[in-house]
C-alpha positions in Angstrom: 131.9 -119.3 25.4 133.1 -122.7 24.4 136.2 -124.2 26.0 137.8 -124.6 22.5 137.3 -121.0 21.7 138.7 -119.9 25.1 141.6 -122.2 24.6 142.4 -120.6 21.2 142.1 -117.1 22.8 144.6 -118.2 25.5 147.0 -119.5 22.9 146.7 -116.3 21.0 147.3 -114.2 24.1 150.4 -116.2 25.1 151.7 -115.9 21.5 151.2 -112.1 21.5 152.9 -111.8 24.9 155.8 -113.8 23.6 156.1 -111.7 20.4 156.0 -108.5 22.5 158.8 -109.8 24.7 160.9 -110.9 21.7 160.4 -107.6 19.9 161.4 -105.7 23.0 164.4 -107.9 23.7 165.8 -107.3 20.2 168.4 -104.8 21.2 171.1 -103.6 18.9 174.6 -104.9 19.7 176.4 -101.6 20.1 178.8 -102.5 22.8 180.5 -105.5 21.1 180.7 -103.5 17.8 182.3 -100.6 19.7 185.0 -102.9 21.0 185.6 -104.3 17.5 186.0 -100.7 16.1 188.4 -99.9 19.0 190.5 -102.9 18.1 190.6 -102.1 14.4 191.5 -98.5 15.2 194.5 -99.7 17.2 195.5 -102.0 14.4 195.0 -99.4 11.7 197.3 -97.0 13.5 200.1 -99.7 13.3 199.3 -100.9 9.7 196.8 -98.5 8.0 197.0 -100.2 4.6 196.1 -103.5 6.0 193.4 -102.6 8.6 191.8 -99.4 7.3 189.3 -101.2 5.1 188.1 -103.4 8.0 187.9 -100.3 10.3 185.8 -98.5 7.7 183.4 -101.4 7.3 183.2 -101.9 11.1 182.4 -98.2 11.6 179.6 -98.6 9.0 178.1 -101.6 10.8 178.5 -99.7 14.1 176.6 -96.8 12.6 173.7 -99.1 11.5 173.5 -100.6 15.0 173.6 -97.1 16.6 170.8 -96.0 14.3 168.8 -99.0 15.3 169.4 -98.2 19.0 168.0 -94.7 18.4 171.4 -93.0 18.7 171.3 -91.2 15.4 173.9 -88.5 16.2 176.5 -91.1 17.3 175.6 -93.1 14.2 176.2 -90.1 12.0 179.6 -89.5 13.6 180.6 -93.1 13.0 179.6 -93.2 9.4 181.3 -89.9 8.7 184.5 -91.4 9.9 183.9 -94.4 7.7 183.3 -92.1 4.7 186.6 -90.3 5.3 188.5 -93.6 5.4 186.7 -95.0 2.4 187.3 -91.8 0.4 191.1 -92.2 1.0 190.9 -95.9 0.0 188.8 -95.2 -3.1 191.4 -92.7 -4.3 193.9 -95.5 -4.3 191.6 -98.3 -5.7 188.3 -96.9 -7.0 187.1 -100.2 -8.4 187.4 -101.9 -5.1 186.0 -99.2 -2.8 183.4 -97.4 -4.9 180.5 -99.6 -3.7 181.4 -99.5 0.0 181.9 -95.7 -0.3 178.6 -95.3 -2.0 176.8 -97.3 0.7 178.5 -95.2 3.4 177.5 -92.0 1.7 173.9 -93.2 1.4 173.8 -94.1 5.1 175.4 -90.7 6.0 172.7 -88.9 4.0 169.9 -90.9 5.6 171.2 -90.1 9.1 171.8 -86.4 8.3 168.2 -86.2 7.0 166.8 -88.0 10.0 168.5 -85.4 12.2 167.1 -82.7 10.0 170.5 -81.1 9.5 171.4 -81.8 5.8 174.8 -83.0 5.1 176.7 -81.8 8.1 176.2 -81.3 11.8 177.7 -77.8 11.5 174.4 -76.5 10.1 172.7 -76.8 13.5 174.0 -76.3 17.0 175.0 -79.7 18.5 173.2 -78.9 21.7 169.8 -78.8 19.9 170.5 -82.1 18.2 171.4 -83.7 21.5 168.3 -82.4 23.2 166.0 -83.8 20.4 167.8 -87.2 20.5 167.6 -87.4 24.3 163.9 -86.8 24.1 163.5 -89.4 21.5 165.5 -91.9 23.5 163.3 -91.4 26.6 160.2 -91.9 24.5 161.7 -95.2 23.2 162.3 -96.3 26.8 158.6 -95.5 27.7 157.4 -97.5 24.7 159.6 -100.5 25.7 158.1 -100.3 29.2 154.6 -100.3 27.7 155.4 -103.4 25.6 156.4 -105.2 28.8 153.2 -104.1 30.5 151.1 -105.3 27.6 153.0 -108.6 27.5 152.4 -109.1 31.3 148.8 -108.2 31.0 148.3 -110.7 28.2 150.0 -113.4 30.3 147.8 -112.7 33.3 144.6 -112.7 31.1 145.7 -116.0 29.6 146.3 -117.6 32.9 142.9 -116.4 34.2 141.2 -117.7 31.0 143.0 -121.0 31.5 141.8 -121.2 35.1 138.2 -120.4 33.9 138.4 -123.1 31.3 139.6 -125.6 33.9 136.9 -124.5 36.3 134.1 -124.8 33.7 135.4 -128.2 32.6 135.3 -129.5 36.1 139.1 -129.9 36.5 140.7 -129.0 39.8 143.6 -126.7 39.3 145.0 -126.8 42.8 
């Protein structure tokens, strides 16, 4: 095998390892959004007309992040709260809140379908839903661990190949 080809393989291996690490590290930002929602909840209690729209939109964003984190049940609960708020707001100003309400309803439908429960959680015992979600979450953790193992293996193979190229080229590594 030529040193150039081996060098290309090393670069490709390092690139793949880096991509695996980046993909695994892309974690949804649930905690900061949860704090934002809590802040808007407090403010909406004091001045509902002023902060309810921001609370609804924050709940919608939190729902998306929860869904990305694999926490579909919690995402559904958050978006249902957003839908309730947006329905009240749309009654007062339909032109302004029709689109956000439509987006929230669409997200609610996707989440309910993902959970296999139709439009409401009442159609299925919550314990069964939680069990399925917990099993899915642990599978996600195992897949993330596999991504790290693959990235590490690619890194080790790249270092070994680099050492081989150096040895074959007559360079002293140490």
